[in-house]
C-alpha positions as CSV (number, residue, x, y, z in Angstrom):
1,M,-7.8,-6.9,-37.9
2,A,-11.0,-6.6,-35.9
3,A,-9.5,-4.5,-33.3
4,E,-7.7,-2.3,-35.9
5,Q,-11.4,-1.6,-37.6
6,G,-12.7,-0.4,-34.0
7,H,-14.4,-3.4,-32.7
8,T,-14.2,-2.7,-28.8
9,D,-14.3,-6.1,-27.4
10,A,-11.5,-6.9,-29.8
11,Q,-9.7,-4.1,-28.8
12,T,-9.9,-5.0,-25.1
13,N,-9.3,-8.9,-25.8
14,L,-5.7,-7.6,-27.7
15,G,-5.0,-5.2,-24.8
16,N,-5.7,-8.5,-22.5
17,L,-3.2,-10.4,-24.6
18,Y,-0.5,-7.8,-24.4
19,D,-1.1,-7.0,-20.5
20,N,-1.0,-11.0,-19.7
21,G,1.7,-11.8,-22.3
22,Q,-0.3,-14.5,-23.8
23,G,0.6,-15.5,-27.3
24,L,2.5,-12.1,-27.4
25,T,5.1,-10.5,-25.6
26,Q,3.9,-8.9,-22.6
27,N,3.9,-5.0,-23.3
28,Q,1.8,-2.9,-20.8
29,T,2.3,0.2,-23.2
30,E,0.7,-1.6,-25.9
31,A,-1.9,-2.9,-23.9
32,A,-2.6,0.7,-22.5
33,K,-2.9,1.8,-26.2
34,W,-5.6,-0.9,-27.1
35,Y,-7.6,-0.5,-23.8
36,R,-7.6,3.2,-24.4
37,M,-9.1,2.8,-28.0
38,A,-12.0,0.6,-26.4
39,A,-12.2,2.9,-23.2
40,E,-12.9,6.1,-25.2
41,Q,-15.5,4.2,-27.0
42,G,-17.2,3.5,-23.8
43,N,-16.3,-0.4,-23.1
44,A,-16.3,-0.8,-19.3
45,D,-13.9,-3.7,-19.2
46,A,-11.3,-1.8,-21.3
47,Q,-11.9,1.3,-18.8
48,N,-11.6,-0.8,-15.8
49,N,-8.3,-2.4,-17.2
50,L,-7.0,1.0,-18.2
51,G,-7.8,2.1,-14.7
52,T,-5.6,-0.5,-13.3
53,L,-2.9,0.0,-15.4
54,Y,-3.0,3.7,-14.3
55,S,-3.2,2.6,-10.8
56,M,-0.2,0.4,-10.9
57,G,1.9,2.4,-13.2
58,L,2.1,-0.2,-15.8
59,G,2.5,1.0,-19.4
60,V,1.4,4.4,-18.4
61,P,2.6,6.8,-15.5
62,Q,1.0,5.9,-12.3
63,N,-1.7,8.3,-11.7
64,K,-4.4,7.5,-8.9
65,Y,-6.5,10.4,-10.4
66,E,-6.6,8.9,-13.7
67,A,-7.3,5.4,-12.4
68,A,-10.2,6.8,-10.5
69,R,-11.4,8.6,-13.5
70,W,-11.6,5.1,-15.5
71,Y,-12.9,2.9,-12.8
72,H,-15.6,5.4,-12.2
73,M,-16.9,5.5,-15.8
74,A,-16.7,1.6,-15.9
75,A,-18.5,1.3,-12.3
76,A,-21.3,3.7,-13.4
77,Q,-21.9,1.0,-16.3
78,G,-22.3,-1.7,-13.7
79,N,-19.0,-3.2,-14.1
80,A,-18.6,-5.0,-10.5
81,V,-14.6,-5.2,-10.7
82,A,-14.6,-1.4,-11.3
83,Q,-16.9,-1.0,-8.6
84,L,-14.6,-3.1,-6.1
85,N,-11.7,-1.1,-7.4
86,L,-13.4,2.4,-6.8
87,G,-14.7,1.3,-3.4
88,E,-10.8,0.5,-2.7
89,L,-9.5,4.0,-3.7
90,Y,-12.4,5.7,-1.8
91,S,-11.6,3.3,1.2
92,K,-7.7,4.3,1.0
93,G,-8.1,7.7,-0.2
94,K,-6.2,7.2,-3.5
95,G,-7.5,9.5,-6.5
96,F,-10.3,10.8,-4.1
97,P,-10.3,11.9,-0.3
98,Q,-10.9,9.0,1.8
99,N,-14.5,8.7,2.2
100,K,-15.6,5.2,3.9
101,T,-19.5,5.9,3.2
102,E,-18.7,6.4,-0.6
103,A,-16.4,3.2,-0.6
104,A,-19.2,1.0,1.2
105,K,-21.6,2.3,-1.6
106,W,-19.3,1.0,-4.2
107,Y,-18.3,-2.3,-2.4
108,R,-22.2,-2.6,-1.9
109,M,-23.0,-2.4,-5.6
110,A,-20.0,-5.0,-6.6
111,A,-21.4,-7.3,-3.7
112,E,-24.9,-7.0,-5.0
113,Q,-23.4,-8.6,-8.2
114,G,-22.1,-11.6,-6.5
115,D,-18.5,-10.4,-6.1
116,A,-17.2,-12.3,-3.0
117,T,-14.2,-9.9,-2.4
118,A,-16.5,-6.8,-2.4
119,Q,-19.0,-8.8,0.1
120,A,-16.2,-9.6,2.6
121,T,-14.7,-6.0,2.5
122,L,-18.4,-4.7,3.0
123,N,-18.7,-7.0,5.9
124,A,-15.3,-6.0,7.4
125,L,-16.5,-2.2,6.9
126,S,-19.6,-3.2,8.7
127,D,-17.9,-5.2,11.6
128,D,-15.7,-2.0,12.1
129,G,-18.7,0.0,12.5
130,Q,-17.8,1.9,9.4
131,Q,-20.6,1.4,7.1
């Protein structure tokens, strides 16, 4: 009921339940619907999750540009997972032209929030002389 009344956290949680098939039949199309409702209201977790669905083509057509757009919105709000995801897109040139400097910037932001994967990736970029 809360999701239907516009609560972004409830919409995101309902999207997660559909996305992961927890208590409901797994349905990424339905997950995308709920994530989008919350994402359009500025919920960073929903923006990141919707970006992941676009990145993988789950419940929505695969579209790296759309994934990058949603990741960027969430990352700009300080979402560490989105920052990591955005760093990966820049690193691999998916959704954006490949840009190791920009990738390192987003990995660094996530690492500063304690994201171990971002820290390890940042260290690997540094070891390769790419930071």
